[in-house]
TIRO-706658 format. One record per atom (N, C-alpha, C, O): residue in three letters; x, y, z. Coordinates in steps of 0.02 Angstrom, whole numbers, plus 50000, padded with zeros to 5 digits. Layout:
# residues N
ALAXYZ
...
# end
This chain:
# residues 359
MET509644890549456
MET509874895249508
MET509474901749503
MET509354904249448
PRO509264904549561
PRO508914910949560
PRO509364916549533
PRO509974916449544
SER509064921249497
SER509454926949473
SER509584931649531
SER509234931549581
SER510104935749523
SER510234940849573
SER509664945949571
SER509554949049518
PRO509304946949626
PRO508704951049622
PRO508854958549615
PRO509364961049639
ILE508394961849583
ILE508384969249582
ILE508054971449647
ILE507524968949665
THR508364976049682
THR508104978249747
THR507874985549742
THR508254989949722
ILE507254986649760
ILE506974993449760
ILE506734995049831
ILE506294991649857
PRO507035000149863
PRO506835001749931
PRO506195006049932
PRO506075010049887
LEU505805005149983
LEU505235009549996
LEU505365012650064
LEU505185009850116
PRO505675018650066
PRO505915021550129
PRO505375025250168
PRO505435031350178
LEU504865021650190
LEU504345024850230
LEU504635026650299
LEU505085023250323
GLN504375031950329
GLN504655034450391
GLN504615029250448
GLN505105028350484
ASN504045026050455
ASN503955021550512
ASN504025014150494
ASN504135010050539
SER503955012450431
SER503985005350413
SER504305004350345
SER503985002050298
PRO504955006050339
PRO505305005050275
PRO505394997650259
PRO505464993550304
TYR505394996050195
TYR505534989250174
TYR505784989150103
TYR505824994350070
GLU505954983150079
GLU506224982450012
GLU505784977949971
GLU505454973349996
ILE505774979249906
ILE505454974949857
ILE506014971749816
ILE506404975249785
LEU506054965149816
LEU506554961449779
LEU506224958149719
LEU505714954749726
ILE506524959049660
ILE506234956349598
ILE506764952149563
ILE507314954549549
GLY506594945949549
GLY507054941549514
GLY506744934849499
GLY506234933049528
SER507044931149454
SER506784924649434
SER507044919249481
SER507654918449489
GLY506594915449512
GLY506784909949555
GLY506874911549628
GLY507084907249666
ILE506734917749649
ILE506894919649718
ILE506404916749769
ILE506534917349829
LEU505854913849748
LEU505414910549798
LEU505784905149836
LEU505624903849894
THR506264901949804
THR506644896649837
THR507094899349892
THR507364895549932
GLN507164905949895
GLN507564909249948
GLN507124912650000
GLN507374916650040
THR506474911150001
THR506014914650045
THR506244914450118
THR506254919650150
GLY506424908650143
GLY506624908150213
GLY507234912250229
GLY507254915850279
GLU507744911550187
GLU508364915250197
GLU508254922850196
GLU508504926450239
LEU507864925150147
LEU507744932350141
LEU507284934850196
LEU507384940350221
ALA506784930850214
ALA506314932950266
ALA506664933450334
ALA506504937750375
SER507144929050346
SER507494928950411
SER507914935250422
SER508134936550477
LYS508024939050368
LYS508394945350375
LYS507954950950403
LYS508214955950429
VAL507294950150399
VAL506844955250424
VAL506374952750478
VAL506024956650509
LEU506364946050489
LEU505934943050539
LEU506324937850578
LEU506734934250549
LYS506204937350642
LYS506474931850681
LYS506084925650663
LYS505464925850664
PRO506404919950646
PRO506034913950629
PRO505514912250682
PRO505644912550742
CYS504914910550658
CYS504344909850703
CYS503824905050674
CYS503904902750617
ARG503314903650713
ARG502744900050685
ARG502384904750636
ARG502284910650651
CYS502194902150579
CYS501904906450528
CYS501424902550484
CYS501394896450487
VAL501034906250445
VAL500604903150395
VAL500774905950326
VAL500944911750319
VAL500724901550277
VAL500744903550207
VAL500024903250183
VAL499734897950179
ILE499744909050166
ILE499054909450141
ILE499084909850066
ILE499434914050037
SER498724905350033
SER498734905049960
SER498054902649936
SER497634900449975
ASP497944903049870
ASP497354899749843
ASP497544892749819
ASP498134891149813
GLU497044888749806
GLU497154881649791
GLU497584880649729
GLU497984875949726
VAL497504884949679
VAL497874884249617
VAL498614886149626
VAL499054882349607
VAL498734891949656
VAL499424894249666
VAL499784889649715
VAL500384888149705
ALA499434887349766
ALA499754882849816
ALA500024876549782
ALA500574874249798
ALA499634873849736
ALA499844867749702
ALA500484868849661
ALA500884864249652
LEU500564874949636
LEU501144876549594
LEU501764878449633
LEU502314876549615
HIS501664882349687
HIS502244885649717
HIS502324884849793
HIS502854886549819
ALA501824882249828
ALA501864882249901
ALA502404877549928
ALA502724879249978
SER502514871849898
SER502984866949927
SER503684869849932
SER504034868749982
GLY503894873549880
GLY504564876549882
GLY504624881849936
GLY505134882449969
VAL504084885749944
VAL504094890949995
VAL504114887850065
VAL504494889950108
ILE503704882750076
ILE503674879350140
ILE504364876250157
ILE504614876950213
GLU504664872950108
GLU505324869850119
GLU505844875050136
GLU506264874050181
SER505824880650100
SER506314885950113
SER506224888950183
SER506714890250218
LEU505604889950203
LEU505474892650270
LEU505714887850324
LEU506034889950373
ARG505574881450316
ARG505784876550366
ARG506544876350372
ARG506814875750427
SER506884876750315
SER507614876350316
SER507934882250351
SER508514881950372
SER507544887750358
SER507804893750392
SER507534894450463
SER507624899650495
GLY507214889250489
GLY507004889350558
GLY506294891550571
GLY506084891950629
PHE505904892950519
PHE505204894750528
PHE504794888350537
PHE505014882850518
GLU504204889150567
GLU503734883550575
GLU503114885150534
GLU502624887750561
PRO503114883550469
PRO502574885850425
PRO501994880850422
PRO502074874850428
HIS501394883650412
HIS500784879950399
HIS500454882950337
HIS500434889050330
LEU500204878750294
LEU499884881150233
LEU499134881550243
LEU498814876750264
LEU498844887450228
LEU498124888450229
LEU497904890650160
LEU498174895450133
THR497434887150131
THR497204888950064
THR496484891350065
THR496084889450108
VAL496314895450015
VAL495634897950005
VAL495444896449932
VAL495894895449891
PRO494814896449916
PRO494614895549846
PRO494884901049802
PRO494944906849824
LYS495044899349741
LYS495294904249694
LYS494744909149676
LYS494164907149669
GLY494914915649669
GLY494434920449643
GLY494234925849692
GLY494354925449752
GLU493914930949665
GLU493734936949702
GLU493254935549760
GLU493244939249808
ALA492864930149755
ALA492384928649809
ALA492734927249875
ALA492424927849928
SER493374925549874
SER493734924249936
SER493914930649973
SER494114930450031
LYS493854936349939
LYS493994942749974
LYS493374944950012
LYS493034949649992
SER493224941450067
SER492624942950105
SER492784942750180
SER493284939850200
MET492354945850220
MET492434945750292
MET492374938650319
MET492724936850366
ALA491944934650288
ALA491844927850312
ALA492484923750304
ALA492684920050349
VAL492814924350246
VAL493434920750234
VAL493984923350280
VAL494384919450306
ALA494014929950289
ALA494524932850334
ALA494434930250405
ALA494924928550438
ALA493814929950429
ALA493684927550497
ALA493874920250503
ALA494154918150554
ASP493714916350452
ASP493894909150453
ASP494644908250456
ASP494884903950493
LEU495014912150417
LEU495744911650420
LEU496014913350489
LEU496454909950515
CYS495744918650519
CYS495964920550587
CYS495834914850636
CYS496254913350678
ASN495244911850631
ASN495074906250676
ASN495554900350666
ASN495774897250715
ARG495714898850604
ARG496174893350591
ARG496874894950616
ARG497224890550640
MET497074901350612
MET497724903350638
MET497754902750714
MET498254900750742
ILE497204904550747
ILE497174903850820
ILE497234896550840
ILE497594894850887
GLN496884892250803
GLN496914885050818
GLN497614882250808
GLN497814877550842
LEU497984885150761
LEU498674882850748
LEU499174885850798
LEU499764884150796
GLY498944890250842
GLY499374893050893
GLY499754899250871
GLY500254901050902
LEU499534902450817
LEU499874908650796
LEU499694914250844
LEU499104915650855
ASP500194917450871
ASP500084922850919
ASP500404929250893
ASP500534929850833
ARG500524934050937
ARG500774940550916
ARG501494940250890
ARG501724945050859
LYS501834934750904
LYS502524934050879
LYS502554930150814
LYS503094928350791
SER501974928750785
SER501934924750724
SER501924929350662
SER501974935450668
ALA501864926350603
ALA501884930250541
ALA501464926850487
ALA501304920950492
VAL501304930750436
VAL500924928450379
VAL501344929450316
VAL501664934550307
PHE501324924450272
PHE501624924950205
PHE501064924450155
PHE500694919550154
ALA500984929650113
ALA500444929850064
ALA500704927649996
ALA501074931249963
LEU500514921549976
LEU500774918549915
LEU500214918349863
LEU499774914049866
GLY500244922849814
GLY499724922849763
GLY499654929449728
GLY500104933649730
GLY499084930349697
GLY498934936549661
GLY498634941849705
GLY498704941649766
GLY498294946649674
GLY498024952249711
GLY497504950349763
GLY497494953349816
VAL497084945449747
VAL496574943349795
VAL496894940649858
VAL496724942749914
VAL497364936149850
VAL497704933149908
VAL498104938349946
VAL498104938450008
GLY498454942749910
GLY498854947849943
GLY498434952549985
GLY498604954150041
ASP497874954849956
ASP497424959349993
ASP497124955850054
ASP497094958650109
LEU496884949650043
LEU496564945850096
LEU497054944150152
LEU496914945350211
ALA497624941250134
ALA498114939250184
ALA498404945250222
ALA498524944950282
GLY498514950750185
GLY498744956850219
GLY498234959350269
GLY498414961650323
PHE497594959050251
PHE497064961150296
PHE497034956650358
PHE496984959050414
VAL497084950150346
VAL497084945350402
VAL497664946850449
VAL497584946850510
ALA498254947950420
ALA498844949550462
ALA498734955950502
ALA498964956450559
SER498384960650473
SER498294967150507
SER497804966750566
SER497834970850611
ILE497364961650566
ILE496864961250620
ILE496994955450669
ILE496714955450724
HIS497404950650650
HIS497544945050694
HIS497954947450754
HIS498504950050745
TYR497694946550814
TYR498024948950874
TYR498214956350867
TYR498744958450891
ARG497784960250834
ARG497884967450822
ARG498494968950779
ARG498754974550780
GLY498724964150741
GLY499244965550692
GLY499874961550701
GLY500224962250751
ILE500024957250651
ILE500654953550650
ILE500984954650582
ILE500654956850535
PRO501624953250576
PRO501974954750513
PRO501704950650454
PRO501474945050462
VAL501754953650395
VAL501594950150333
VAL502164951150283
VAL502444956650278
ILE502324945950247
ILE502794946250191
ILE502414944350129
ILE502084939150127
GLN502454948550078
GLN502084947450016
GLN502504943549966
GLN503084945249953
LEU502204938249938
LEU502524934149887
LEU502074934149825
LEU501734929149812
PRO502054939549788
PRO501584940249732
PRO501774935749673
PRO502354935049656
THR501264932749641
THR501384928049587
THR501044929849522
THR501054926049474
THR500724935749519
THR500404938049457
THR500694944849438
THR501014948149479
VAL500574946949377
VAL500814953549354
VAL500504959049396
VAL500864963449419
VAL499844958849405
VAL499514964249442
VAL499774964749513
VAL499844970249540
ALA499904959049544
ALA500164959249613
ALA500884961649616
ALA501074965249661
GLN501294959549566
GLN501994961549568
GLN502104968849552
GLN502534972049581
VAL501704971649506
VAL501814978649487
VAL501404983449530
VAL501534989449529
ASP500914980849567
ASP500464985549600
ASP500244983449670
ASP500464986449720
SER499824978249676
SER499444977349738
SER499854975049797
SER499654976049854
SER500434971849785
SER500844969549842
SER501234975149875
SER501514974149929
ILE501244980949844
ILE501654986549867
ILE501214992149894
ILE500724994149861
GLY501374994549952
GLY501025000449977
GLY500594999450038
GLY500365004250068
GLY500474993150057
GLY500134991850120
GLY499384992350121
GLY499084991850174
LYS499064993350064
LYS498334993250063
LYS498094986050065
LYS498274981950023
THR497694984450115
THR497414977850121
THR496664978450125
THR496404983850138
GLY496304972950113
GLY495584973550119
GLY495194967850090
GLY495464963450056
VAL494544968050103
VAL494064963350074
VAL493494967450045
VAL493424973450058
ASN493094964050006
ASN492534967349973
ASN491904967250016
ASN491804962750057
SER491504972350007
SER490824972450035
SER490344970849978
SER490494971949920
PRO489754968149995
PRO489244967249943
PRO489074973849907
PRO488794973749852
LEU489244979449939
LEU489084986049911
LEU489654989049871
LEU489574994349841
GLY490234985749870
GLY490784988649832
GLY491444985249846
GLY491524981549895
LYS491924986549802
LYS492584983349805
LYS493044986849855
LYS493084992949855
ASN493384982949896
ASN493904985449942
ASN493644990749991
ASN494024995150011
LEU493014990350010
LEU492744995350055
LEU492894993850128
LEU492784998150171
ILE493144987850143
ILE493324985950211
ILE494064984250210
ILE494264979450177
GLY494474988150247
GLY495184986750243
GLY495604990850290
GLY495334994850330
THR496254989950286
THR496724993450329
THR497344995250289
THR497444992850233
PHE497764999550318
PHE498445000550293
PHE498894996250337
PHE498924997150398
HIS499244991550307
HIS499694987050345
HIS500274985250299
HIS500224980850258
GLN500824988850308
GLN501394987950263
GLN501734981250274
GLN501794978950331
PRO501944977950220
PRO502324971650227
PRO503024973050254
PRO503274978650251
ARG503334967850281
ARG504034968450302
ARG504504967650242
ARG505074969850244
LEU504244964250190
LEU504654962750131
LEU504194960450075
LEU503674957550088
VAL504394961950013
VAL504034959449955
VAL504534955649912
VAL505054958349893
LEU504374949449896
LEU504794945349853
LEU504414943649790
LEU503954939649791
SER504594946749735
SER504254945849671
SER504664941149627
SER505164943249597
ASP504444934949623
ASP504794929949582
ASP504484929949512
ASP503934927549503
THR504844932749464
THR504564933449397
THR504494926749361
THR504154926249310
ALA504814921449387
ALA504724914749357
ALA504004912349365
ALA503764908449325
THR503664914749417
THR502974912549428
THR502514915149372
THR501984912249361
LEU502704920349338
LEU502274923249286
LEU502204918449226
LEU501724918949188
SER502684913949218
SER502654909249162
SER502104904049172
SER501904900749124
THR501844903349233
THR501324898449247
THR500624901449239
THR500124897949247
LEU500584907949224
LEU499934911249221
LEU499564909749156
LEU499874909649103
PRO498904908549160
PRO498504908349098
PRO498554915049063
PRO498664920149095
GLU498474915048997
GLU498554921148958
GLU498114926848983
GLU498344932548987
ARG497484925348998
ARG497024930649020
ARG497254933849085
ARG497204939949093
ILE497514929849131
ILE497744932549195
ILE498374936649185
ILE498464941849217
PHE498824934349142
PHE499414938349126
PHE499214945049096
PHE499474950249117
GLN498754944949049
GLN498554951049014
GLN498224956049061
GLN498334962049055
GLU497814953649107
GLU497454958449150
GLU497934962449193
GLU497794968249209
GLY498494959349212
GLY498974963049252
GLY499304968749214
GLY499554973549245
LEU499314968249148
LEU499614973549108
LEU499234980149112
LEU499494985449097
ALA498594979749134
ALA498204985949142
ALA498544990649192
ALA498554996749182
GLU498824987849245
GLU499164992049295
GLU499814995049266
GLU499995000649283
ALA500154991349223
ALA500744994049191
ALA500564999649144
ALA500915004749140
ILE500024998849107
ILE499785004249063
ILE499615010449104
ILE499775016049085
LYS499285009249160
LYS499125014849205
LYS499755018649226
LYS499765024749224
HIS500265014949247
HIS500885018149268
HIS501195022149211
HIS501465027549221
ALA501165019449150
ALA501435023049092
ALA501065029549081
ALA501375034649067
VAL500405029349088
VAL499995035449076
VAL500155040749128
VAL500225046649111
ILE500205038849191
ILE500265043949244
ILE500985045949258
ILE501095051249287
ALA501485041849237
ALA502155043449259
ALA502715041749210
ALA503275044049220
ASP502595037649159
ASP503155035049119
ASP502925033549048
ASP502845027649030
GLU502815038749008
GLU502565037848940
GLU503015033248899
GLU502775029648855
GLU503665033248913
GLU504135029348873
GLU504075021848884
GLU504385017948849
MET503665019948933
MET503555012748944
MET503025009948896
MET502995003848887
LEU502625014148865
LEU502085011848822
LEU502335007348765
LEU502025002248751
PRO502895009048731
PRO503135004648677
PRO503354997748700
PRO503444993248659
LEU503454996948766
LEU503674990448793
LEU503094985748807
LEU503184980048827
LEU502484988248796
LEU501884984448812
LEU501504982648748
LEU501424986948704
PRO501274976348742
PRO501374970848789
PRO502074967948782
PRO502374968148729
PRO502334965048837
PRO503004962148833
PRO502994955148805
PRO502464951948802
ASP503564952748783
ASP503644945848762
ASP503694941548825
ASP504144942448865
ARG503224936948833
ARG503204932948894
ARG503814928548903
ARG503964926448958
THR504174927148849
THR504764922848854
THR505394926848872
THR505924923848884
SER505344933448875
SER505934937648890
SER506024938248965
SER505604935949004
ASN506564941248986
ASN506684942749056
ASN506224948449077
ASN506324954149056
LEU505734946949118
LEU505234951949137
LEU505434956149198
LEU505104960949215
SER505984954249230
SER506174957849292
SER506264965349282
SER506024969149324
PRO506614967649229
PRO506704974849221
PRO506034978649212
PRO505954984049239
LEU505564975749175
LEU504914978949166
LEU504524979149232
LEU504224984249249
ILE504534973649269
ILE504194973549334
ILE504514978749380
ILE504164982449414
ALA505184979049380
ALA505534983749424
ALA505384990949405
ALA505324995249449
ARG505304992349342
ARG505144999149319
ARG504465001349347
ARG504385007049368
ASN503994996749348
ASN503334998149376
ASN503364998849452
ASN503055003249481
VAL503734994349483
VAL503804994649555
VAL504105001349577
VAL503885004249627
ALA504595003749540
ALA504915010149558
ALA504405015849557
ALA504435020249600
ILE503955015749509
ILE503435020949505
ILE502975020449566
ILE502835025349600
LYS502735014349579
LYS502275013449635
LYS502625015249701
LYS502325018549744
ALA503245013149711
ALA503605014449773
ALA503715021949783
ALA503645024449839
HIS503875025449729
HIS503985032749735
HIS503345036249757
HIS503365040649800
ILE502795034449727
ILE502155037649744
ILE501945036049815
ILE501735040449853
VAL502005029649834
VAL501815027749902
VAL502275031149953
VAL502055033250006
GLY502925031649936
GLY503385034949981
GLY503215042249995
GLY503355044850049
GLU502905045449946
GLU502705052449955
GLU502045053149992
GLU501915058350023
ASP501625047949989
ASP500935048750016
ASP500685041950040
ASP500245038950010
GLU500965039450095
GLU500835032750118
GLU500085031450130
GLU499825026250111
PHE499745036150162
PHE499055035050183
PHE498545038750138
PHE497965039550158
GLU498765040850080
GLU498325044150031
GLU497985050250061
GLU497385051250053
THR498375054350097
THR498115060350127
THR498345066750091
THR498065072050103
LYS498845066150047
LYS499115072050013
LYS498875072749941
LYS498985077949910
GLY498555067649916
GLY498305067849848
GLY498755064349797
GLY498525062349744
THR499405063549814
THR499865060449766
THR499685053249752
THR499675051049694
ARG499555049449805
ARG499415042249796
ARG498765041149758
ARG498675035949726
ALA498315045949761
ALA497685045349724
ALA497795044649649
ALA497365042149613
LEU498385046949625
LEU498525046349553
LEU498525039049530
LEU498395037649472
LEU498665034549577
LEU498665027349561
LEU497965024749546
LEU497875019049525
ASN497455028949558
ASN496765026949544
ASN496555028349472
ASN495965027549456
PHE497015030449429
PHE496835031749360
PHE496505025449331
PHE496795020049331
GLY495895026349305
GLY495525020749277
GLY495135016549327
GLY494725012549307
HIS495265017549392
HIS494965013349443
HIS494275015749466
HIS493875011849491
THR494145022249458
THR493515024849483
THR492925021449450
THR492495018549483
ILE492905021849384
ILE492375018349347
ILE492515010849345
ILE492045006849345
GLY493145008949344
GLY493325001849341
GLY493054997949399
GLY492764992549390
HIS493135000549460
HIS492874996949519
HIS492114996549516
HIS491834991449536
ALA491795001749493
ALA491055001649488
ALA490824996349439
ALA490344992749452
ILE491164995849382
ILE490984990749332
ILE491094983749362
ILE490674979249353
GLU491644982849398
GLU491794976349428
GLU491264974349479
GLU491064968549482
SER491034979249518
SER490514977849568
SER489854975949535
SER489534971149556
VAL489654979649484
VAL489004978449452
VAL489024971949412
VAL488524968249411
ALA489574970549380
ALA489624964449339
ALA489594958249382
ALA489414952849359
GLY489774958949446
GLY489824953149489
GLY490544950749489
GLY490824949349436
TYR490844950449548
TYR491554948849552
TYR491704942149519
TYR491404937049536
GLY492164942249473
GLY492364936249437
GLY492154936049365
GLY492464932649325
LYS491614939749347
LYS491394939749277
LYS491914943349234
LYS492114940749182
LEU492114949149257
LEU492674952749226
LEU493234953149277
LEU493094954149336
SER493844952449256
SER494404952949303
SER494504960349322
SER494264964949289
HIS494884961249376
HIS495044968049398
HIS495384971949343
HIS495194977649328
GLY495894968949312
GLY496254972449260
GLY495834974149199
GLY495914979449169
GLU495374969649181
GLU494924971049126
GLU494474976949141
GLU494354981149098
CYS494234977349203
CYS493814983049222
CYS494214989549224
CYS493964994749205
VAL494834989149248
VAL495264995049248
VAL495404997449177
VAL495415003449164
ALA495494992749131
ALA495614994649061
ALA495024998549034
ALA495125003649001
ILE494424996149047
ILE493824999749024
ILE493785006549058
ILE493615011549027
GLY493945006649123
GLY493935012949160
GLY494435017949133
GLY494305023949133
MET495015015449110
MET495505019949080
MET495265023049015
MET495405028849001
ILE494885019248976
ILE494595022048915
ILE494145027948933
ILE494165033048899
ALA493735027148985
ALA493305032549007
ALA493705038449033
ALA493545044249018
ALA494235037049071
ALA494645042449098
ALA495015046249042
ALA495095052349046
LEU495225042648991
LEU495545045948934
LEU495035050248896
LEU495195055748874
ASP494435047648888
ASP493905051348855
ASP493755057848892
ASP493705063148861
LEU493705057448958
LEU493585063448998
LEU494175068248995
LEU494095074248995
SER494785065448992
SER495375069548988
SER495405073448922
SER495595079248922
VAL495205070248868
VAL495185073648803
VAL494675079348805
VAL494805084848781
ARG494095077948834
ARG493545082848834
ARG493635088448884
ARG493405094048873
LEU493975086948941
LEU493995091848996
LEU494675094849009
LEU494715100349038
THR495215091548989
THR495875094149007
THR496315095748946
THR496865098448954
GLY496075094148887
GLY496475095648827
GLY496965090248809
GLY497425091548769
LEU496905084148836
LEU497335078748814
LEU497245077848739
LEU496685076848716
PRO497795078048701
PRO497725077048628
PRO497395070348613
PRO497575065248643
SER496935070348567
SER496565064248552
SER497015058748525
SER496875052748535
ASP497555060648491
ASP498005055448465
ASP498365051848521
ASP498545045948514
GLN498485055348578
GLN498795052148636
GLN498305047148667
GLN498505041648688
ALA497675049048671
ALA497165044448698
ALA497115038348653
ALA497055032748678
GLU497125039348588
GLU497085033748542
GLU497705029248547
GLU497655023148539
ARG498275032148560
ARG498885028248568
ARG498825023448627
ARG498995017548622
VAL498565025948683
VAL498465021648742
VAL497945016348727
VAL498025010548747
LYS497415018248692
LYS496895013348675
LYS497185007648634
LYS497005001848643
ARG497635009348587
ARG497935004048546
ARG498354999248588
ARG498364993248575
VAL498695001948639
VAL499094997748683
VAL498624993148724
VAL498774987248734
ILE498074995948748
ILE497594992048786
ILE497344986148744
ILE497304980548768
ILE497174987548681
ILE496934982348636
ILE497494977248623
ILE497364971148622
ALA498104979648612
ALA498664975148599
ALA498814970548657
ALA499064965048648
CYS498644972848717
CYS498744968748777
CYS498164963848789
CYS498154960348840
GLY497694963748742
GLY497144959048748
GLY496604961048797
GLY496234956748822
LEU496564967548812
LEU496094969948862
LEU495494973248829
LEU495554975948773
PRO494914973148861
PRO494304976048831
PRO494294983648835
PRO494634986648876
THR493894986548791
THR493814993948791
THR493084996048795
THR492935002048794
THR492634991248801
THR491914992748804
THR491594988948862
THR491844983848885
ILE491024991648885
ILE490644988548939
ILE490184983148910
ILE489894984148857
PRO490114977448944
PRO489624972548922
PRO488924975648918
PRO488744979848959
THR488554973648869
THR487904976848855
THR487394975848911
THR486904979548914
ASP487504970948955
ASP487004969649007
ASP487134973449072
ASP486824972149123
LEU487604978249070
LEU487744982249130
LEU487444989249123
LEU487714993249085
PRO486904990749159
PRO486574997249152
PRO487005002949180
PRO487335002249231
THR487005008549145
THR487375014449168
THR487165016649237
THR487585018349278
ASP486505016449251
ASP486265018649316
ASP486545014449373
ASP486705017049426
SER486615007949361
SER486905003549413
SER487635005049424
SER487875004849481
ILE487995006549370
ILE488695008249377
ILE488775014749415
ILE489215015349458
LEU488355019749400
LEU488385026049436
LEU488215025249509
LEU488525028449552
ASP487735020849525
ASP487555019649594
ASP488135016549632
ASP488285018549688
ALA488475011649601
ALA489055008649633
ALA489625013649640
ALA489975013649690
LEU489705017949591
LEU490225023049593
LEU490115027849651
LEU490605030249681
SER489495029349667
SER489345034149721
SER489555031549789
SER489635035549836
ARG489665025049796
ARG489875022149860
ARG490625021249863
ARG490895018749913
ASP490975023149810
ASP491695022049807
ASP492065026449857
ASP491845031849874
LYS492645023849880
LYS493055027649928
LYS493315034049899
LYS493545038449936
LYS493295034849833
LYS493585040749801
LYS493115046749805
LYS493285052149781
PHE492525045849835
PHE492095051549848
PHE492345055149910
PHE492535051949959
ASP492345061649909
ASP492575065749965
ASP492055071049978
ASP491965075649938
ALA491705070350035
ALA491165074950052
ALA490655075649996
ALA490405081049981
GLY490515069949965
GLY490005069849913
GLY490255071549843
GLY489895070649794
ALA490875073849838
ALA491155075649773
ALA491645070249751
ALA492055067949791
ILE491615068449688
ILE492055063249663
ILE492735066149646
ILE492785071649618
ARG493255062449663
ARG493935064349645
ARG494135059849587
ARG494215053849595
PHE494225062849529
PHE494345059049468
PHE495045060549443
PHE495245066349438
VAL495425055249427
VAL496105056049403
VAL496085056849327
VAL495825052649291
LEU496385062449303
LEU496395064049233
LEU497105065449211
LEU497555066149253
THR497225065849146
THR497875067549119
THR497785072549062
THR497335071949021
SER498225077449060
SER498225082149004
SER498815080948957
SER498855083848904
GLN499265076548979
GLN499865074748939
GLN500105068048965
GLN500205067249025
LEU500205063248920
LEU500425056748942
LEU501075057248982
LEU501525061048965
GLY501115053449035
GLY501675053649080
GLY501545058049141
GLY501965058549185
THR500955061249142
THR500765065449199
THR500035064249214
THR499655061749172
ALA499835066049275
ALA499125065449294
ALA498995069949353
ALA499455072249386
PHE498365071249365
PHE498165075349422
PHE497465073249444
PHE497095070049407
VAL497305075149506
VAL496645073449534
VAL496195079549526
VAL496375085149546
SER495615078349497
SER495125083849486
SER494495082449526
SER494255076849530
ASP494235087749556
ASP493575087249589
ASP493055091149548
ASP492525092849574
LYS493215092449485
LYS492775096449442
LYS492355092149393
LYS491955094649355
VAL492465085549395
VAL492105081149350
VAL491405079849379
VAL491345077349435
THR490905081449341
THR490215080649365
THR489965073549351
THR490225070049308
MET489455071649389
MET489155065149377
MET488835064749308
MET488805059349278
ASP488605070349283
ASP488325070449216
ASP488855068749164
ASP488735064949117
GLU489455071649173
GLU490005070149127
GLU490225062849132
GLU490385059649082
VAL490235060349195
VAL490415053249205
VAL489905048849172
VAL490075043849139
SER489265050549180
SER488725046549150
SER488795046349074
SER488715041049043
LYS488955052049043
LYS489045052148971
LYS489645048148949
LYS489635044748897
ALA490185048448990
ALA490785044548973
ALA490635037048976
ALA490875033348933
ILE490255034949026
ILE490065027949031
ILE489635025948971
ILE489705020548943
GLY489175030548952
GLY488745029248895
GLY489145028248831
GLY488935024648786
ARG489715031548826
ARG490135030948765
ARG490565024648766
ARG490945023348718
LEU490525020648820
LEU490915014548825
LEU490565008548793
LEU490855003048791
SER489965009548770
SER489595003848741
SER489845002248670
SER489594997648639
# end
């Protein structure tokens, strides 16, 4: 039997919704979705691996609640986050007769959530999406907040939209099916949340995979929801705090080639650089930086850059990042664990030296 879910509201002015967290709730997808959507023709977008594990239950639940679902799968991995794959999905949806009254269900990790959300935002100029995240990174971070997108050959997530879901259903039972490396990479986002907003969460990481993970997932969701609620479109600076570790992390991910290092692994390395800069520029006590580094290592995440990634290439990729504003980089730093701020005072020379210290 599914557990009674933890419900966290995201009270956005124009598109409020709820995030439900609990074990086994994927089997209630149709029932819960029908509370926010009129049953309709829809697609469940997933990757081939996740679909084999979880799609049949979702499809059955949707059908039992009056939806007309079709399953569309894409290859597993970051390469599926492309304009070509997005266009192909839209074409397949048109062939299936999905129109403006239809909907998308995104079943999978961060790649599927970003891709399916983007497809929903552009199909017939926008149809509803419900997020069904199945990885740690998707449940604590990427499924919440409405950022959708695909990658450009020139950088990660450079093509995208804001398209809020109607509902997020985070079934923590799906986390038991994750390979260890995929589970661990999602913990990078939890570490990030601890650094910027909840220092007391650090001793809880890494969690015991056999324990009830819903409270830990919910704790992270509450942080993400609060920040998104204050700054939905990242215009006030608050939401930018969620980029801690991502500035250099995205650049490393781009240069390494999508798939060589996971997103979470690159964010972990990026956090080491951000902590280094925080110690040198903001007065973050070095013992606090070391404490976070120990947690990163305990979570099985890397702290150094592969030797075959040139600093100049990483800096070039970083210069194309969305976090540049009128040519100046906005870098998230911390002077005390549990807090963070956006600085435009970090020079490229300082960033270059920080990257150099990651070897």
